[in-house]
C-alpha positions as a Markdown table, in Angstrom:
| # | Residue | x | y | z |
|---|---|---|---|---|
| 1 | Met | -0.6 | -8.0 | -4.6 |
| 2 | Thr | -2.2 | -8.7 | -1.2 |
| 3 | Arg | -5.0 | -11.2 | -0.6 |
| 4 | Phe | -7.0 | -11.6 | 2.7 |
| 5 | Phe | -8.5 | -14.7 | 4.2 |
| 6 | Pro | -10.9 | -14.6 | 7.2 |
| 7 | Val | -9.9 | -16.6 | 10.3 |
| 8 | Ser | -12.1 | -19.4 | 11.6 |
| 9 | Glu | -14.7 | -18.9 | 14.2 |
| 10 | Ala | -12.4 | -20.3 | 16.9 |
| 11 | Leu | -9.9 | -17.5 | 16.2 |
| 12 | Arg | -12.1 | -14.5 | 15.7 |
| 13 | Ala | -11.6 | -13.1 | 19.2 |
| 14 | Tyr | -7.8 | -13.4 | 18.9 |
| 15 | Ala | -6.8 | -12.6 | 15.3 |
| 16 | Ser | -8.0 | -10.1 | 12.8 |
| 17 | Ile | -7.2 | -11.7 | 9.4 |
| 18 | Ile | -4.7 | -13.9 | 7.5 |
| 19 | Tyr | -3.1 | -12.3 | 4.5 |
| 20 | Leu | -0.7 | -13.1 | 1.6 |
| 21 | Thr | 1.5 | -10.5 | 0.0 |
| 22 | Glu | 3.4 | -11.4 | -3.2 |
| 23 | Val | 5.9 | -9.3 | -4.9 |
| 24 | Ala | 7.3 | -10.2 | -8.3 |
| 25 | Ala | 10.3 | -8.0 | -9.0 |
| 26 | Pro | 13.3 | -8.3 | -11.5 |
| 27 | Pro | 16.6 | -9.2 | -9.9 |
| 28 | Gly | 18.1 | -6.2 | -8.1 |
| 29 | Val | 14.8 | -4.3 | -8.0 |
| 30 | Arg | 13.0 | -3.6 | -4.8 |
| 31 | Ile | 9.8 | -1.8 | -3.9 |
| 32 | Asp | 9.1 | -0.1 | -0.6 |
| 33 | Asp | 6.1 | 1.1 | 1.4 |
| 34 | Tyr | 5.1 | 2.0 | 4.9 |
| 35 | Leu | 2.9 | 0.1 | 7.3 |
| 36 | His | 0.5 | 2.1 | 9.4 |
| 37 | Pro | 0.5 | 1.8 | 13.2 |
| 38 | Glu | -1.2 | -1.5 | 14.0 |
| 39 | Trp | -1.7 | -4.4 | 16.5 |
| 40 | Ala | 0.8 | -7.2 | 16.5 |
| 41 | Asn | 1.6 | -9.2 | 13.4 |
| 42 | Met | 3.3 | -12.5 | 12.7 |
| 43 | Arg | 4.8 | -12.7 | 9.2 |
| 44 | Phe | 6.5 | -15.6 | 7.4 |
| 45 | Val | 8.6 | -14.7 | 4.4 |
| 46 | Glu | 9.9 | -16.8 | 1.5 |
| 47 | Gly | 12.2 | -15.5 | -1.2 |
| 48 | Asp | 14.3 | -12.3 | -1.0 |
| 49 | Ala | 14.7 | -11.0 | 2.5 |
| 50 | Met | 12.6 | -8.0 | 3.4 |
| 51 | His | 14.4 | -5.0 | 4.8 |
| 52 | Val | 12.4 | -3.5 | 7.6 |
| 53 | Ala | 12.5 | -0.8 | 10.2 |
| 54 | Ile | 10.0 | 0.7 | 12.7 |
| 55 | Gly | 10.0 | 4.5 | 13.2 |
| 56 | Gly | 13.2 | 6.2 | 12.2 |
| 57 | Asn | 15.5 | 3.2 | 12.6 |
| 58 | Thr | 17.8 | 2.1 | 9.9 |
| 59 | Pro | 16.2 | -0.7 | 7.8 |
| 60 | Glu | 17.8 | -4.1 | 8.3 |
| 61 | Pro | 17.4 | -7.5 | 6.7 |
| 62 | Ala | 14.6 | -9.4 | 8.3 |
| 63 | Pro | 14.4 | -13.1 | 9.2 |
| 64 | Pro | 12.0 | -15.5 | 7.6 |
| 65 | Phe | 9.7 | -15.3 | 10.7 |
| 66 | Ile | 9.2 | -11.7 | 11.7 |
| 67 | Ala | 7.3 | -11.3 | 15.0 |
| 68 | Thr | 6.2 | -7.7 | 15.4 |
| 69 | Gly | 4.5 | -6.3 | 18.5 |
| 70 | Pro | 1.9 | -3.5 | 18.5 |
| 71 | Thr | 3.1 | -0.4 | 16.9 |
| 72 | Ser | 2.6 | 3.4 | 17.4 |
| 73 | Lys | 5.0 | 4.3 | 14.6 |
| 74 | Ala | 5.1 | 3.6 | 10.8 |
| 75 | Gly | 6.9 | 0.4 | 9.7 |
| 76 | Tyr | 9.1 | 0.8 | 6.7 |
| 77 | Phe | 9.8 | -2.2 | 4.4 |
| 78 | Ser | 11.4 | -2.9 | 1.1 |
| 79 | Ala | 10.9 | -6.1 | -0.8 |
| 80 | Gly | 12.3 | -7.9 | -3.8 |
| 81 | Asn | 10.9 | -11.1 | -5.3 |
| 82 | Met | 9.1 | -12.7 | -2.3 |
| 83 | Arg | 6.0 | -14.2 | -0.8 |
| 84 | Ala | 4.9 | -13.2 | 2.7 |
| 85 | Trp | 2.1 | -14.8 | 4.8 |
| 86 | Gly | 0.9 | -12.9 | 7.8 |
| 87 | Ile | -1.7 | -12.9 | 10.5 |
| 88 | Gly | -2.8 | -10.0 | 12.6 |
| 89 | Ile | -2.9 | -10.6 | 16.3 |
| 90 | Leu | -5.5 | -8.7 | 18.3 |
| 91 | Pro | -5.0 | -7.7 | 22.0 |
| 92 | Met | -7.0 | -10.7 | 23.2 |
| 93 | Gly | -4.8 | -12.9 | 21.0 |
| 94 | Trp | -1.6 | -11.4 | 22.4 |
| 95 | Ala | -2.8 | -12.3 | 26.0 |
| 96 | Lys | -3.9 | -15.8 | 24.8 |
| 97 | Phe | -0.8 | -16.9 | 22.8 |
| 98 | Phe | 2.2 | -15.0 | 24.2 |
| 99 | Ala | 3.5 | -15.1 | 27.7 |
| 100 | Leu | 5.0 | -11.6 | 27.9 |
| 101 | Pro | 3.5 | -8.1 | 28.2 |
| 102 | Ala | 2.7 | -6.4 | 24.9 |
| 103 | Glu | 4.6 | -3.4 | 26.2 |
| 104 | Asp | 7.8 | -5.5 | 26.0 |
| 105 | Met | 7.4 | -5.8 | 22.2 |
| 106 | Ala | 5.9 | -2.4 | 21.5 |
| 107 | Asp | 7.4 | -0.8 | 18.3 |
| 108 | Arg | 9.7 | -3.7 | 18.0 |
| 109 | Phe | 10.2 | -6.8 | 15.8 |
| 110 | Val | 12.3 | -9.9 | 16.5 |
| 111 | Asp | 13.3 | -13.1 | 14.9 |
| 112 | Gly | 10.4 | -15.2 | 15.9 |
| 113 | Ala | 12.2 | -18.4 | 15.5 |
| 114 | Lys | 14.8 | -17.4 | 18.1 |
| 115 | His | 12.5 | -15.6 | 20.7 |
| 116 | Pro | 11.1 | -18.0 | 23.2 |
| 117 | Ala | 7.7 | -16.3 | 23.3 |
| 118 | Phe | 7.1 | -17.1 | 19.6 |
| 119 | Ala | 8.8 | -20.5 | 19.3 |
| 120 | Ala | 5.6 | -22.4 | 19.0 |
| 121 | Leu | 5.0 | -20.6 | 15.7 |
| 122 | Ala | 8.4 | -21.3 | 14.1 |
| 123 | Pro | 7.3 | -24.6 | 12.4 |
| 124 | Leu | 5.0 | -22.5 | 10.2 |
| 125 | Val | 8.0 | -21.2 | 8.2 |
| 126 | Glu | 8.8 | -24.6 | 6.7 |
| 127 | Lys | 5.2 | -25.7 | 6.6 |
| 128 | Leu | 4.3 | -22.7 | 4.4 |
| 129 | Arg | 7.4 | -23.1 | 2.2 |
| 130 | Arg | 6.2 | -26.6 | 1.3 |
| 131 | Thr | 2.6 | -25.6 | 0.6 |
| 132 | Asn | 2.0 | -24.3 | -2.9 |
| 133 | Asp | -1.8 | -24.2 | -2.7 |
| 134 | Ile | -2.9 | -20.8 | -1.4 |
| 135 | Glu | -6.1 | -21.9 | 0.3 |
| 136 | Ala | -4.3 | -24.8 | 2.0 |
| 137 | Ala | -1.6 | -22.5 | 3.3 |
| 138 | Ala | -4.1 | -20.1 | 4.8 |
| 139 | Arg | -5.8 | -23.1 | 6.5 |
| 140 | Ala | -2.4 | -24.2 | 7.8 |
| 141 | Ile | -1.9 | -20.9 | 9.6 |
| 142 | Asp | -5.4 | -21.0 | 11.0 |
| 143 | Asp | -5.1 | -24.6 | 12.1 |
| 144 | His | -1.7 | -24.0 | 13.8 |
| 145 | Phe | -3.1 | -21.1 | 15.9 |
| 146 | Ala | -6.3 | -22.9 | 16.7 |
| 147 | Ala | -4.3 | -25.9 | 18.0 |
| 148 | Leu | -2.5 | -23.5 | 20.4 |
| 149 | Leu | -5.8 | -22.7 | 22.1 |
| 150 | Asp | -5.6 | -25.9 | 24.0 |
| 151 | Gly | -3.8 | -25.2 | 27.2 |
| 152 | Ala | -3.8 | -21.4 | 26.6 |
| 153 | Pro | -4.7 | -19.1 | 29.5 |
| 154 | Arg | -8.3 | -18.2 | 30.1 |
| 155 | Asp | -9.7 | -15.2 | 28.3 |
| 156 | Asp | -9.7 | -11.9 | 30.2 |
| 157 | Pro | -13.1 | -10.3 | 29.4 |
| 158 | Thr | -11.7 | -6.9 | 30.4 |
| 159 | Ile | -9.3 | -6.9 | 27.4 |
| 160 | Leu | -12.2 | -7.5 | 25.1 |
| 161 | Ala | -14.2 | -4.7 | 26.7 |
| 162 | Ala | -11.3 | -2.3 | 26.5 |
| 163 | His | -10.7 | -3.2 | 22.8 |
| 164 | Ser | -14.4 | -2.7 | 22.0 |
| 165 | Ala | -14.3 | 0.7 | 23.7 |
| 166 | Leu | -11.2 | 1.8 | 21.9 |
| 167 | Val | -12.7 | 1.2 | 18.5 |
| 168 | Asp | -15.7 | 3.3 | 19.5 |
| 169 | Ala | -15.3 | 6.7 | 17.7 |
| 170 | Asp | -17.1 | 8.5 | 20.5 |
| 171 | Leu | -14.6 | 7.5 | 23.2 |
| 172 | Ala | -12.8 | 10.7 | 24.0 |
| 173 | Ser | -10.7 | 10.3 | 27.2 |
| 174 | Val | -9.0 | 7.9 | 29.6 |
| 175 | Ala | -11.6 | 8.8 | 32.2 |
| 176 | Asp | -14.4 | 7.7 | 29.8 |
| 177 | Leu | -12.5 | 4.4 | 29.2 |
| 178 | Ala | -12.1 | 3.8 | 32.9 |
| 179 | Glu | -15.8 | 4.5 | 33.5 |
| 180 | Lys | -16.8 | 2.0 | 30.7 |
| 181 | Leu | -14.6 | -0.7 | 32.2 |
| 182 | Gly | -15.5 | 0.0 | 35.8 |
| 183 | Leu | -11.8 | 0.4 | 36.7 |
| 184 | Ser | -9.6 | 3.1 | 38.1 |
| 185 | Glu | -7.5 | 5.1 | 35.6 |
| 186 | Arg | -4.4 | 3.5 | 37.2 |
| 187 | Ser | -5.8 | 0.0 | 36.6 |
| 188 | Val | -6.6 | 1.0 | 33.0 |
| 189 | Glu | -3.0 | 2.1 | 32.5 |
| 190 | Arg | -1.7 | -1.2 | 33.6 |
| 191 | Leu | -4.2 | -3.2 | 31.5 |
| 192 | Cys | -3.4 | -1.2 | 28.4 |
| 193 | Arg | 0.4 | -1.5 | 28.7 |
| 194 | Arg | 0.1 | -5.3 | 29.4 |
| 195 | Ala | -2.4 | -6.2 | 26.7 |
| 196 | Phe | -2.3 | -3.3 | 24.1 |
| 197 | Gly | 1.4 | -2.3 | 24.4 |
| 198 | Phe | 0.9 | 1.4 | 25.1 |
| 199 | Pro | -0.7 | 3.8 | 27.7 |
| 200 | Pro | -4.3 | 4.5 | 27.2 |
| 201 | Lys | -3.8 | 8.2 | 26.3 |
| 202 | Leu | -1.5 | 7.2 | 23.4 |
| 203 | Leu | -4.0 | 4.5 | 22.3 |
| 204 | Leu | -6.8 | 7.0 | 22.1 |
| 205 | Arg | -4.6 | 9.3 | 20.1 |
| 206 | Arg | -3.6 | 6.5 | 17.7 |
| 207 | Gln | -7.2 | 5.4 | 17.1 |
| 208 | Arg | -8.2 | 9.0 | 16.3 |
| 209 | Phe | -5.4 | 9.3 | 13.8 |
| 210 | Leu | -6.2 | 5.9 | 12.2 |
| 211 | Arg | -9.8 | 6.8 | 11.7 |
| 212 | Ser | -8.7 | 9.9 | 9.7 |
| 213 | Leu | -6.0 | 8.0 | 7.8 |
| 214 | Ala | -8.4 | 5.2 | 6.8 |
| 215 | Arg | -10.7 | 7.7 | 5.1 |
| 216 | Phe | -7.8 | 8.9 | 3.1 |
| 217 | Met | -6.6 | 5.4 | 2.1 |
| 218 | Leu | -10.0 | 4.6 | 0.8 |
| 219 | Asp | -10.3 | 7.9 | -1.2 |
| 220 | Pro | -6.8 | 9.4 | -1.8 |
| 221 | Ser | -8.4 | 12.2 | -3.8 |
| 222 | Thr | -9.9 | 13.6 | -0.6 |
| 223 | Ala | -8.3 | 16.6 | 1.0 |
| 224 | Trp | -6.8 | 16.0 | 4.4 |
| 225 | Ile | -9.1 | 18.5 | 6.0 |
| 226 | Asp | -12.1 | 16.4 | 4.9 |
| 227 | Thr | -10.7 | 13.2 | 6.4 |
| 228 | Leu | -10.3 | 14.6 | 9.9 |
| 229 | Asp | -11.9 | 12.7 | 12.8 |
| 230 | Tyr | -14.4 | 14.9 | 14.6 |
| 231 | Gln | -12.3 | 14.8 | 17.8 |
| 232 | Tyr | -9.5 | 16.8 | 16.1 |
| 233 | Tyr | -9.5 | 20.5 | 17.1 |
| 234 | Asp | -8.0 | 21.6 | 13.8 |
| 235 | Gln | -5.7 | 20.4 | 11.0 |
| 236 | Ala | -2.6 | 21.5 | 12.8 |
| 237 | Gln | -3.3 | 19.0 | 15.6 |
| 238 | Phe | -3.8 | 16.3 | 13.0 |
| 239 | Thr | -0.5 | 17.3 | 11.2 |
| 240 | Arg | 1.3 | 16.9 | 14.6 |
| 241 | Asp | -0.2 | 13.4 | 15.0 |
| 242 | Phe | 0.7 | 12.5 | 11.5 |
| 243 | Gln | 4.3 | 13.3 | 12.1 |
| 244 | Arg | 4.2 | 11.4 | 15.4 |
| 245 | Phe | 2.7 | 8.2 | 14.0 |
| 246 | Met | 4.0 | 8.1 | 10.4 |
| 247 | Gly | 7.3 | 10.1 | 10.7 |
| 248 | Met | 6.4 | 12.4 | 7.8 |
| 249 | Ser | 3.9 | 15.2 | 7.0 |
| 250 | Pro | 0.5 | 14.4 | 5.5 |
| 251 | Arg | 1.6 | 16.1 | 2.2 |
| 252 | Ala | 4.8 | 13.9 | 2.0 |
| 253 | Tyr | 2.8 | 10.7 | 2.6 |
| 254 | Ala | 0.1 | 11.7 | 0.0 |
| 255 | Ala | 2.8 | 12.3 | -2.6 |
| 256 | Arg | 4.7 | 9.0 | -2.2 |
| 257 | Pro | 3.7 | 5.8 | -4.1 |
| 258 | Lys | 1.9 | 3.2 | -2.1 |
| 259 | Pro | 2.5 | 0.1 | -4.2 |
| 260 | Ile | 1.3 | -2.4 | -1.6 |
| 261 | Leu | -0.7 | -0.6 | 1.1 |
| 262 | Gly | -2.7 | 1.4 | -1.3 |
| 263 | Ala | -4.5 | -1.6 | -2.9 |
| 264 | Ala | -4.4 | -3.5 | 0.4 |
| 265 | Ala | -6.5 | -1.0 | 2.1 |
| 266 | Phe | -9.4 | -1.6 | -0.3 |
| 267 | Ala | -9.0 | -5.3 | -0.2 |
| 268 | Arg | -8.9 | -5.3 | 3.6 |
| 269 | Ala | -11.9 | -3.1 | 3.9 |
| 270 | Ala | -13.8 | -5.5 | 1.7 |
| 271 | Ala | -12.6 | -8.6 | 3.6 |
| 272 | Ala | -12.7 | -7.3 | 7.2 |
| 273 | Asp | -14.7 | -4.1 | 7.1 |
| 274 | Ala | -11.7 | -2.0 | 8.2 |
| 275 | Ala | -9.1 | -0.5 | 5.9 |
| 276 | Val | -6.4 | -0.7 | 8.6 |
| 277 | Gln | -5.9 | -3.3 | 11.2 |
| 278 | Gly | -6.0 | -0.9 | 14.1 |
| 279 | Leu | -9.7 | -0.3 | 13.5 |
| 280 | His | -10.6 | -3.9 | 13.4 |
| 281 | Arg | -13.6 | -4.6 | 15.6 |
| 282 | Pro | -13.1 | -7.5 | 18.0 |
| 283 | Ala | -15.5 | -10.5 | 18.0 |
| 284 | Asn | -17.9 | -10.5 | 20.9 |
C-alpha cells in the first residue's frame, strides 16, 4: 500500500510529493516491482532491507537511507516486511539541496548516510523510526527539508523554465527548448546535465515515453497502440524506447504483476495530478 502526502507551500518548487509504502509479508516472502524512470528520490526504510538495482544491474541489499539520483532506466526492487518513507526531489530541489551535479548521480543510488551530499538528511532515518503517527512522520520530512532552505543557494529560474518546458507535451526538439529558454543549444546541454542529470535529447525522449506509459498505468486494459504519445512515429519506435527505459518489451511489462506501482499510479494521480513522478508539473 502506498499513501501520498502533499508537500508544504515552501517546498512546492523543490519536491513533488511525500509518500509512504508499507509491505506486510510473511517471513521469507518478498514482493517485487519496477520503478519507472523518474527524478531524484530520497527513501528511508525500516524493517526488512530492500533489494534494489537500476537498469540491468544485480539487485543488492539497500541501506536504510537510499539516495537515488534522476533515472533514465527502470529501478527494480524487492521487499519483505517493511515501511518506506520517500520524497521526490524535483530538478529545482536538486540544485537547492545538493551540492553536486545531478549528472554525477544519474541512474545511481548510494547510502545517503555515508555520502557527504546527503548527510544533512541522515537524521531522518532515526526520527522516522521513532514516529508512529503517520501524519506526524510526513510533517517531520517536510519540516526537515523546509529547515534546509535557510542558507541554501538562490533559485535558478532557468531550471524552473526548463522543467516547465519539458513537461509540455508539445515540446519536440532541443532547438525548441533552447528557443524557449533563450539559450544556445550548448548552454541547454550543460544546464540539463547539471540540474536534470541527462542531456536534453534523452530527457525529451524520456518524457515522450512517460506520457505514453502513464496512460497505460491508469488504464491497463488499453492496447499499447492507443497509449502512444502523438510524437511517436509508430509503435516500433515506442517499443525501442520501452526496451531502453524499462529493460523489457511492452508485452512483458504488461504481463507481469505490479503489486505496488499499479495501485500507486492511481493514488499518485489523485494526489498530485500525475501518475508518474517524471510528469509532475513544477510550481511556478
